[in-house]
C-alpha positions, 0 to 999 in steps of 0.5 A: 377285572385286570383291564379296568383295574389298570384303567383305574390306576391311570399312570400311577398306582393307588396304595395306602402309605402309613404315616412316619412315626415310632408306632410298632408295626410288627414285633419278633423275638429279634426285635420290632418293626416301627412305622419310621423304619418301614417308611424308610424302607418303603420310600426307597422302593418304586412302588413306595414312590408311586404310592407318594406320587398318587397321594400328591396328585389326589390332593391336587386333583381334589382342590382343583376338581373335587366339586365336580366329582359327585359321590353318586357318580362313584357309586354308579361305577361301582355298582356297574363293576359289581353288576358286571361280576355278579357273585364273583365280585367280592372274590375278584376283589380279594384276588387282586388285593383290593376292598370295596372302599379302596375300589371306590377310592380308585374310582374317584381318583380316576374321575378326578383325573378324567375332569383334568383331562377334560379341562386340559383338552380342546376338541375340534370339529375335525376330531368329532367328525372322525369319531362320528364315523365309528359312533353308534347311538345306544341300542337295545336288543334281545339275545339268545346264547347257545353253546352249539351252532346247530342249536342256534340254527334251529332257534333261527328256523323256529323264529322264521316260522313264527315262534316269539323270540321271548319264548325261545329265549326262555327255552334255549338261552344259557344266559341266566342273566337274560333268558327270563327277560326275553333275552333283553340286555342293557342298551349299549353303544360303540364304546361298550367293552363288555360285549364281544366285538362280533356281537356289536358289529352284527347288532349295529347292522340290524333295523328295528324288529330284525334279528340275525338270520345266521348264528353270531360266533362270539367268545361265549358261544353262538348268539342270535340277536334281535334288534328292539330299538336302533335309534337314527345316527343323525348328523354329527352335530346332533351328538356333540356331547356324546362325541366329546365324551367318547374322545375324552374316554379315548384320551383317558387310555392314552399314556401320552395324554395322561402324562401331559395332563398330570404334568400340568396339574402338578405344576399348578399344584405348588408341590414341595417335597420336604423329604430329601430322599424323595426330592425327585419323586415327580421329576418325571412330571415337573421337569421343564420337558415334561409338557410343552403345552 
């Protein structure tokens, strides 16, 4: 959860900032705290400034790219996170001080930033050829997860004796999400971050119908993998859209790229900071040396 929370934040943070006013935020027997007092205190903190940065950036991104980010895309990513964390999802949100609606807002912010990265990135054939070396099309596999190596070896022996993978998955697998589906997991490619790297490496070596003849040690235990559908990789020219998408995703994890893109977006956004105490809140992005491109 921590990993994708950081990814969603991008180069900035996303929190809710109350409006400045005389409305009372809290009362005590020693006096009251007003919104204006709270604002004055908050704006002097680094977190308060980061909040303002994110709010400004969101306004500019919405104007430039809002029509390119559909609600269905936001909901799709939200549902993926919800599925990934299952019954722990709400608990993890609470532990990170987040709500479902807040997460959706962060997802939208990240998708808007991604559109800005796409718009400000030129991808060459050389870059796509380089990406193609690690590229793998989405494969479909079945898997059996057990806790002991000896159990995994016994399962493999039964597979060699002709037992069906599906029946063995139902009998032995400790993965409750897949065992009753014959061990079937969702299709994945080389960019998948939810699966153990050892699992992916072993899976990509298999041809259709093959299974791993030695137990695959992963962070979850020992796994046996059966390849159901391994599409032909083909030539790089056949996968330009996927390669471009993977390159953009990698740039979304590069702080230098994100800084340069945010600088360009804000410079085009005609931003004017009216609060004199916050005049320099965007100086790191709007200075003449922030982006040379």
